[in-house]
N, C-alpha and C positions, 0 to 999 in steps of 0.2 A: 723441692720435696723429694724424699728418697724412700724407696721400698726395700726393706731388708727381709730376706727369708733365710732360715737356717735349718739344719738337720744334724742330728748326731747319728751318722751312718752306722747302721747295725746295732744301735743301742735301743733297748726298750725304755719306755718312760720311767719305769721304776729303777732303772740302772743309772739314771742321770743323777748326780749328786744334788742333795737338797741345797747345798751351798751355792750352786749355780742359780737356782731359782731365787734364793735370797739376794744374791748379787744383782740379778735382773730386776727384782722388785725395787731395790735401792736406786738403781739407775732410772727406772721408770718414775719413781717419786721425785728424783732430782731434775729430770728432763721433762717438762710439761709438754714439749712439742713431739714426744714419742707416744704413739698410740698403737695398741695391739689390734691388728686386723683379724688375725686368726691365731691359733696356738703358737705357730712358729713363723709368723709374719708381722712385721711392724712398719708403720708409716712414720717417717721422721721429717719434721718441719725444717730442719737445717742440716747442712752438710756436716757440721761439727758433731751434732747429736748422732748422725748416721755413722760417722767414723768411730765415735766412742762406743756405740752399741756393737759395731762390728769387731772392735778390739776386744770387748768383753766376751763375745761369742767365740772368737778365735782363741782367746786365752783358755777357754774351757774345751778347746779342741772340737768345736762345732764347725761344720762346713757352712760358711756364710756367703751369701750372694747379695750384692747391693746394686740397685737399679735407680736411675734418676727418673722421676715421674714428671711428665709434661702434661699440663692441663690444656685440653683442646678447646677451641671456641665451640659454641653450640653448633650443631649440625647445620642449622639454617644459615649460619654465617660462613660456612666453609664451602669452597668451590668443590664441585663434584670431582672425585678422583677418576683418573683415567683407568679403564679396565686393563688388567695385566694380560698380555697376549697369551692365548691358550686357556685363560680362566674366565672368559666372558660369559 
């Protein structure tokens, strides 16, 4: 699973072309494993979808960051973490 966030640096929402939002909606309709988390944050179920979304964002000159999401075991199943020296 991947998290993508993007920003059009220095651009106001009304200055971003409508064609960008149309292209984004087409991709979202095509890729059922891409979910909008917030206005400019998406969760992608596959690496392929994440790369496709990132390519679209960069095509429209958005600054895009992609992160791999790791699901953690429930807290009761994880060993306690060692305190970091100086932050105990």
